[in-house]
N, C-alpha and C positions, 0 to 999 in steps of 0.2 A: 231289284236286284241287278237287273241286268246293267244298268246303269253306272252300280259297285265296282263288276264283272270290266266291262269297257272299261272306267277310268283305269281301271288296276291292268288289264291288258296292253291296255297302250302305253300308259306308266312305266309294267317291263321293260315295250320295247323301244320307249324314248333313252333308257338307259343302256339298254343292250347297245345301241342303233348306233355305230361309228360312221363316220364319211358322209357321202348324198344319199338325197332319194333313192337309189338302185340296192346300193348295199341294205336299206330295210326292209328291200322287197321280201327273201326269206324268209324275213322276222315276222312282216305286216300278213304274208301269207299262213305262213305255219299256225300262226295264233287265230286269226279268222277263220281259216279251214273246220283246226281243230275243235275251237269254241265254238262251233257250229254256225258262226253268225256269218259263213258264205258256205259257196261248194266251192270247185277248183272250176271249176267251171267260168263261174261268177267272178271268183275272181280274176282271172284272162282279164274280162269283159271292162272288167274294172280299173284294171290296168292302162285299161287302150283309150275308157276313157279318159282315167287323170292324169295321163300323159298328152290329153286335146286339152287341157286346163289351165288356164295361167294361173301358176301358183307351184310352192316346192310339190314333188313328186309325194312324197312323205307326208303330208299335211293330204291331199287332196284324197288319199289312196284313205287315209286314217277317217276322213271326213263322208267318206263316205263305207265306207265297212261298219261306222257310227251311225250313222242317217237309214243306210237299210237293215238294221239290225232294228233301233231302239228311236227315229225318229231326228228330230231336228237335235233335243236337246242329247241324244247319242249321236250326236256327231257333234256337238259342240264340247262335249265331255271328251269322245275317243278326238278329235284335235290340240285341247286344251293341255292333256296329260300328255298325248307321241312328244308335244313340244319344251313342256315344262321341262324334263332333264337339262335339257341342249340351251339352252338359257338359262341356268345358272351355271352350265358347262364352261358358257360360255363368258358368263362373268367372271368366274372363278380360273379360268386358262386364260385370262386378259391380266389377269392378275398377278399369277403367276409363271405367266413370260415376261414379267418386266424383274424378275427376280434373278440373277444374275445364279442362286444356288439352286436352277431348274432348270438348267440347260439339259440334261440328264433324259427329263420329261421332252423335249423337244425330239432326240433321239429317237424316245420308242414312239412316236407316233409316225414316224417312216416306218416301223415295223409292222403297223396295220394294215397299210397299202397292199403286200403283197394276197393280204386272208381276205380282205375287204371286197377285191377284184376277186378273187375265189368266187365270195360267195353270191356277187352279181352272177359268177358263170350259171352259179347252180340254180338260181331262181330265172333266169332263160333255160335252162333243158328242159326244168320243170313246169313250167306255163308251156312249152314246145311240147312236153309229150300229154299232157295233159290235155292237152285240145287235138293233138295228131297221135294218138298211140302208134307204134312201132308196126298192130296188127294190120291198121285201120289203115296201109300206107297210098299216100297221093302225091303226087308229085311238084305241086299249085304252092303249098305251106312253103315248101324247100324252096322254091325258086325265090318266093317273094323273100322269104330268110337274105337271102342272096342277092339278091338286088333292091333289099334295104341294106345290105353290107358295101354291097357295093355303091350307091347312091354314096352312103353318109361318109363311108371309108376314105372313099380315092378319090370321088368326085367332089368333096367334099361340100356339101349340098349341107344346109339346117339343118337338124333332127325334125324342129316342130315341123320343118316342111315332105321329110322322110314320114312323120306319124299323118300328116297331113293328107299327101298322094298316096301311104299304104290304103288311106279306110276310102279314099274315091274311090282306087284302084277296085276293092273291096262293096263297095256300093256299089259300083257296074256291074263289076261278075255277077252279082246277087239277081241286079235288074235283067242280066239276060239267061238267068237258069244257071250257073255254072255249080257246082258243088264243091267243098273244099271245108 
């Protein structure tokens, strides 16, 4: 039963997810927490792990959720089912984009960009507030957030290096006993 639930959960995510891996995050987060595959805190940890491992973010996240809830077979099912709609859509879009009668399709895809940006921002805010609620205010996570934005956006450091640097800093702070 868990295998069917996982398969259909991630198939639904695959059908509803547009854009890159970050656009899938709110869908995966909602499904994983709502179905009881992970807690909100576990999802935040999973996200850090998925960011640091090679491969597409949505696929890494689906694999981890599947493995955490149903072992290796669960990871394989979640990975295949989240990827299947995208594979079918790519084949169809390649075919449709080459037909002159489907110029409206290209224009319609442009309208998705603001919605995808909103989904990404919403997922980030949910993750931030779940790990650091406002009633337990701590300046360190906010400082790390701002430092990451500064490093990535203005200093143009590669995102993988920003993630590795933040992970290293978090480990160092843990070793010296700083709580956040």
